[in-house]
N, C-alpha and C positions, 0 to 999 in steps of 0.2 A: 453401763449398758450391758453388763454381763453378770453372771451370778456373783453374789456377794463374796462367796468363798474364793473367787479368783481375783478379787481386787488386790492391787499392790499393797503390801504391808506398809510401805512408807507413806501412802496416801497421795503423794505427788511424784511417784517414781518415774524416772525417764530411762530405766534400765530395760534392755531387750534381752529376752532369754528364750529363743525359739530353738527347737531341735528338729531333726529329720528322722527320728526313730519311732514315731508313733504308729501303731497298727490301726487298721480300720479302713472304711471307705474314704475316698479322696475328700469328701465334704466333712465327715466327722474328724478325719485326720487334720484337715486344715483348721477346723475350729479349735482343736487342742493346741496345735503348734503355733497358732497365731496369737495365743493369749499374751505373749510378751509385747507384740506390736499393739494389741488392743489396750494394754495397760498404758502404753505411751500415748495412744491417739484417742481412743474412745472415751477414756476417763477424762481426757482433756477437753471434753465439752464443758468442763468446769472452767475452761478458758483461762483468763488471767487469775482466777482464784488460786490455781495451782502454780502460777508463775512465781508467786511470792508465798511466804509462810502465812499462817492464819493469826491475826491479831486485830483488835479494834483500836489499838494505839497507833497513831500516825504522827508524822512530823508536821506540825501546824504552822511554824514560823522559823525563818532562818535570817540571821543578820551577821555579816562579816566585816562591816565597816567600823566597828567599835574602836575608838581611840585614833581613828584616821583623820586626816585633814578635812575639816568641815563637819565632822560628826559631833553630835551632842552627847551620845552615850559613850562611856569609856571602854566597854567590853563587847566582844562578839557574843552571840548566844544562839542556841537552838531551843525551840519550844516544842514540847510534845503535847498530845491531846488524846483523851479517850472518847471516841465517837460511838462507842457501843453502849450496851445496856447493863453490863456487869463490870465490877471492879477487876483490875488486872495487876498481878504481882510481877514486878520487873527484876527481881534479884537475879544477878548473873547476866543480864542483858548489857549491850553496849550501843552507843552511838559511834559510828565510824566515819572518817573523813579522808578524802584525798583530793588532789587538784583535779582540774577539768579533764586532763588526760592521764592522771596518775594511776599507779598500780601498787603503791605502798600506802597502807592505811593506818591512820592514827585511831586510837581507841579511847573512848571515855566510858568508864563503868557506870552502870545504873543500879539503883536499888529502890525499894519502896513500892507502894501501891498507888495506882491512879484510879479514882472513882469515875463513874460515868459522867461525862461533861466537864471533867476537871482538867486543868492545864498543869504542865510540869516544866519548870524553867531550868535549863542547863547553861550556866554562865561559863563562857570560854575566855580566851586570852584578852588581856588589857593592853591598849595602845597608849601612846604618849599624849594624845589630844583628847578632846571631849571634856565635858564638865559635869555630867550626870552619871550617877551609879544606877545599876539595874535594880529592879525590885528584889527583895530577898530571894536568892536562887534556891532551888531544891537540890541542886548538885553543882559542883564547880570543877573546872579543868583548865589547864594552861594551853590547850590546843588552840592554834590560830587558824581560822578558816578564811578563805578568799572573800574579798568584798565584791567580786564581780562574777566569777565562775568557779564551780566546784561540784563535788558529789558528796552527799550526806546520806548515810544509810543507817536504819535502825535494825539491829541484829539481836536475835534471841539467845545469843551465847557470847562468850568472851574471846572467841577465836578470831584472830585477825583475818579479814578477807584477803583474797589473793587475786592478782591480775587486775587489769583495767576494766574488765567486764565481768564482775562476779555474779554468780547465779546460785540458786539453791533455796530450799524452804526455810533456812535460817534467816533469810532476809525478810523482814516484816514490812518495811517501807523503804523506798528508794527515791531520792530527789536529786536530779541532775539539773543545774541551772546555768544559764549563760551558754558558754561554748562546751559544756560537758560532753564527753564522747559516749557516755552511757547514761540513759535516762529511763524513766518509766513512761512509756509513750514518747511524746515530744518533750523537748527541753523546756523547763520553766524560764521565765524572763531573766535577762542579765541584771545584776544589781549594781549599786553604787555605794559610796560611803554614807549616803543619807537615805537609802531605801532598803527595805526588808521584803522577804517573801511571806505572803499570808495565804494559808489554805482557805479557800472560800467557805462561806457560811459558818464562820467562826471555828472552822476545823472539821465540819461535818462532811464536806464534799470529798469524795474519793472515786474518781472515774477510771483510775489507772493511767491517766495521762497528765504528766507534770504541767504542761502548758495550760490545759483546761482547768486544772485544780488550783493553780496558784495565781495570785495577782501581787503587784508591788505597791508599797506605800511607806510612809514614815514609820520607823520601828516603834512598836508598842508591845513590849514583852509582858507576858502574863505568867503568873506562877500559881502554885497550888492554893494560894489564898484568894485568888481572883474568883469572883462569883461564877459558879459552875454554869455551863451552857449546854445542857444535854441535847443530843440530836433527836432522841426518841422519848416521847411522853405518852406511852400507851397508844401510839398512833395506829390507825388502820393501814393495811397494805395499800400502796398506790402504784398503779401501772398505767402504761399507755400502749396504744397499738404499735407505735414505732419501736417500743421496747420488746416486742415479741419477734424473735429471730430464729431462723434455721440454725440448729446447734452445730452443724458442720460448716456452713458457708457464711453465717451471720446475715444472710439476706432476709428482708422482712417484706411485709405487704400482703401476704396471704399464707395460709397453712394448708396442709393435706392430711388425710387420715393416716395415722401411724407415724407421722413425722416427729422426730426428736426436736424439741424446741427449747430455747433458752429465753427466759423472761427477765428483763431488767426493771427494777423499780426500787421501792423502799419498804421497810418494815414487813418483809415477806417471810422472815424466818429469824433464827437466832443469830448470835454473833459468831458462833463456831459452825464450821461446815459440817452438815449432816449428809452422808452419802447413802446410796440405795440399800435397801434391805430386802431379804427374801421373805415370802409368806411362810407360814408354819410348815406347809407341805413342800417347800423349796422348789415349787414349780413356777412361781411368778415373783415379780417384784411388787412391793406394797404401793398403795395409792395414798398413803399418808406418811409423812416423814418429819419427826420431831415437831409435830403440831402444825405442819404446813400441808395444804392440799391445793391442787390446781384443778379448777372446775371448768368444763366446757359445756355450756347450757346446763349447768348443775351436775354434770356427770364427772366424778373424780377421775383423774388421769394417773397412770403409773408414774411414780416419782423417781428421778435420777439423783438429784441432790437438792439441798435447800440451804440458803444463806440469806441474811437480811436483804441484801441488795440484788440478789441473783438466784433464780431457781431454774431447774430444768425438769421437763416432764415429756411424756409421749402422748401425742394427740390421739384420743380414742378413735378406733376404726369406725365406730358407729356414726360418725359425722359425714360419711361418704355421700349420703343422699341429700345433704343440705347445701345451701348456697352461702350461708353465713352462720356463725355461732357467736355467743357471748362468752368471753373469758373472764373469770375472776380468780383471785388468789386468796386463800383463807389461811390466817395464821393465828393460833391460839384463840380460835372462835371469832376473830374479827375478819370481816369480808372486805375485799378491795372494791373499788369502783368497777363497773362492768365495761368491758372493752369489746366492741364488735370486730370480728375478723372475717375476712372473705375466705371461703373454702374453695380449693381447686382440687382436681383429681390427683395431681402430683405437685411436688415442690422439691426437686432433687438438689441435694448438696453433697459434695464429696468430703469426707473427713480428711484432715491434713495432719502431717506429722507434728507441726508446731501449734496446732489448734488455732491458726490465724484465719483459716478459710482460703488461703492461697499458699503457693509453694508446693513442696513435696507432698504427694498424696499418701493416704494411709493404704498402702498397696503391698501385697506380698508377691514375690516372684514364684515361678514354678518350683523352686527349691524350698519354698515356704519361709524364706528369709525376707526381711523388709527390703523393698526396692530403694535404690539410691545410686548415686554415682559410683560408690564403692561396690555396688552389687546391682548393675543395670540388667534389665530384662532383655533377653535375646529376641531378635525378630523371629516370629513364628512360635514363640513360647507362650505359655499361659500366665496371665497375671490375675490376682485376686484383689478386688477393690472393695472398700467399705464406704457406704453412703447412707443417706436417709431421705425420706420424702418420696419414695417410689409409689406410694398409694397402697391400695388393698391387694391382698394376695389370694391365690387359690391353691389349696383349701384356705378358707378365711382364717386369718390370724386372730388370736384372742388378746385383748388388751393386757399388757404386762407379762404375758406368758413367755417363758424361756423356750425358744424355738427348738423343736425336735423334728428331725426329718426335713423334708423339702416342701416349701410353699412358694410357688412362683408368682411373680408380679403379674397382675391382670392387664395393666397398661403396657403397651409396647416399650421395650427398653433398648436403647442404642448406645453405642460408645464410640467416640472419635478420639484418635490419637494423632497429633500433628495434622488435624483436619481430615484424616483418613478413617473411614468406617472400619471398626474392628469386628471380628466375628464373636458374637455372644454365645457362650456355652451354657451359662446358667445365670439367671437373675431372680433373686428372691430372698427369703429369710436366711439368716446366717445361723446354722445349727449351733446350739450352745449359747447363743446370745439372745437378748430380749427382742421380742417381735417389734419391728419398727426400724431395726438396723438392716439395711439391704446389702447383700453380698452379690457381686458381679464377677463371674469368671469369664475371661475373654482372651482371644489370641492377639498378640501384637502384630499388626500388619507388616508385611515385608517391605513395603514402599514408604516407610516413614524415615525421618531423620534420626540421627544418633545424638546422644547426650540428653539433656533435659528437653522434653517435648510436652506440649499442652495435652491435657486429657479432659474430656467433657462427657457427662452422662446426659442423654436425652430420654426423659421419662414422659411418655405421652406427648403433649404439646410443649413441655417445658424443658429448658436446657439449664444445666448447672452453671454456677458462677465460673467465669473464665479466670485464669491465673493459677490453676492447679496443674502440677507437672508430674510426669513419670520419666524415669531414666531408662534410655534405650541403649543397648550395647552396640558397638561398631561390629561390623561383620568381619 
């Protein structure tokens, strides 16, 4: 949501590097020094895409009861699957394992290539019981995994994970099952000596939630010789109205002009994440990204990012006079179904630090440093908040244009902290960021509580989602 040349080099960086030595007006100065915060928050409208690394390879089956009492198979195993459209080279990757609450990780090296729709069988430790061997494995290891609860992680390097709750872009897929203390979303079901975890739809389902993605059943390991089961066969994009959400709050149901939205669906882009690009004059972001376009009544929208199952764009300001529009996503010349969407003057949502839609807000204090319990805002001081869905501005904003100067929201904007009205000093476009990102400068009221306090934006007749917080200092 900012110029491409200020994107974090790491792609999913969570580093903050703001300084307090920039010259210029308060607004232009803020835009410069806030870039570190925005790298952390506004780029994370990519949501869970940046929570893990990028790969179409997923863990598709887990079985830890091999050779145990009552088991038929003699070995544990982990099965991988390529749910994408292109072959993936895995040399140097590892599958790593620890117990449900463990922090010391076993590593199993991987090598070779997995074609689209192909499975890969990793044979693990053998037990004393069982009567049947696995199909010919594609790799072997003596690692023993739990028959009931554990954490299994696919990693794009050979470095051992650390801690009980590992994070980072090297993690390509994470499955916690049973009583695992770390999971992707909710925990997958607990297993037994006679049940395995199966990723739904033959391995194609990946919602980012272990409980939703996996079911249990009798173990049925598949290897690279198994008949391929590709997830995509030149399919057209598919979307639904419920899958169109405010990129800051994840609320759905209606849209507003200039709102940054995230669209969930299928076949909407490539297997690799494509992030925003500037036009040749470097004054705007493009309305097409790696073959993907988002169309509102046929009008292309500025593109933030594109991926097969998830894209983000900015609703054109020109829909302001309409009551509804039809949304379509186009990828490689193939159009999705049409989805009707209700149009409202505003649909406010506050960006949050962890991109979840709740928790610590994307807020700068008066010292231009990110707000938090380690740097709370003093009562009476100014905070700078970033949101979207504020509606049209005056002067009128141009679709995809990088904001220069000040353009105020035409709808009345209010802010409440701990239920108390805050004084608004400015509400409008964020200089240096793409039009559609709303910046609000406001004073923290004197009569609010300390510590984490609720914060809400009221834009016109709409109030932002509850659950966003700002840290307020004790007097």
